[in-house]
N, C-alpha and C positions, 0 to 999 in steps of 0.2 A: 413564670415571673417573667411576662413583658414590656418590656417599655417604648411606651410607643413616642417617637420621634418624630416626625412630622403626619400629615396626614394618611393616612390609612398603610405605613409604611413602618412596622414594630421591630426593633431585635429582640431576640433570644439569644440564649446560649450558645447559636451557631453562628450568634452575627445579625447583622440586617436581613432583611427579608422582602421581596415584593411580595402585595398582596396574591392569595395563590399558590406560591410554591411555599414548598419548604424549609429551604436552606440546601436541600441534601442531593448532590451532584446525581447525573440518573445511573441510571447501570449499566448501560455498555460503556458509561464515562469510566465505572470502575473497574470492570474489568482488563477494558482494554489499556488502562493504567496497570493494572496488576500484573500482564503480560507482559507488556512490553519492563515491569520488570524484574520479572523470569528469566527472563529472554536476555537483558541485561547482568545481572548476578550471577549466570547461573555454570556452575562448576563441571571442568569438563569431567565425562563418565569414563568410568575404566570397568565399562560392561563387556561381556563376550560370552558368544556362544558354545557350552562346554560339547562332545562329542554326541554324550548321551540325547541333548537338548536338540541338537540337530540330526540325529538317525528316527527318534521320535517325530519330526516335524516332515524329512523326508517319506515316512514310511505313510503319513499320513496323508501327505500331496500322491503318493503310488496308489494310494486306497479308494479317495477321489478321483484320479483319472482309470483307473479300472472297472472300478463300478458306474461311472458316468459307461464307459463300453460298453461293458454289460446290460447293463441298460438300456441303451439304444439297441443292441443286436436285440436282445429279446420284442424288444419294441415292433422292429422290422422287419422279426419273424410271423410277430402277432397281425398283423397291417396286413404284409404279405400273402400269407396264408387264408385270410377273412378276405380278401381278395379272388385270391385262387378259388377260394371254395364259394364265393358271389357269380365268377367267370363259367364255375364247372354246373351252377345252377342255371345261369341262362341261357348256356350252349346246349341244354339238358332240354330248356323247355322250347328253345328256338328246331334241337333238331327234330321235333315229336310231328 
C-alpha cells in the first residue's frame, strides 16, 4: 500500500524511497553496525584453558612437528636413493 508523494517518489511502510531502491540499507552497512555494537557492548570473558586442553593442544603440535620431520626425512631418502641409483646406472654405462 504505497502512497505517491510526487513524481516517481513513493512512500511505503519503510518511508520515502527513490525509484529503483528498496529503502533497506545495504548488507555491508548492516554487518558493520552489528559488529560495532558487539564490540562496544561485549562483556569481559572469564575463560581459561584447563590443563587437559593445554596438554591436548601440546600433543597435537608435537605430533604435527614430528610427523612433518619424519615425512621430510623419508622423502629425502627416496630422492637421494633415486639419484644414487641413477648415478650408478650412468657410471655403469660410462665404464663399458
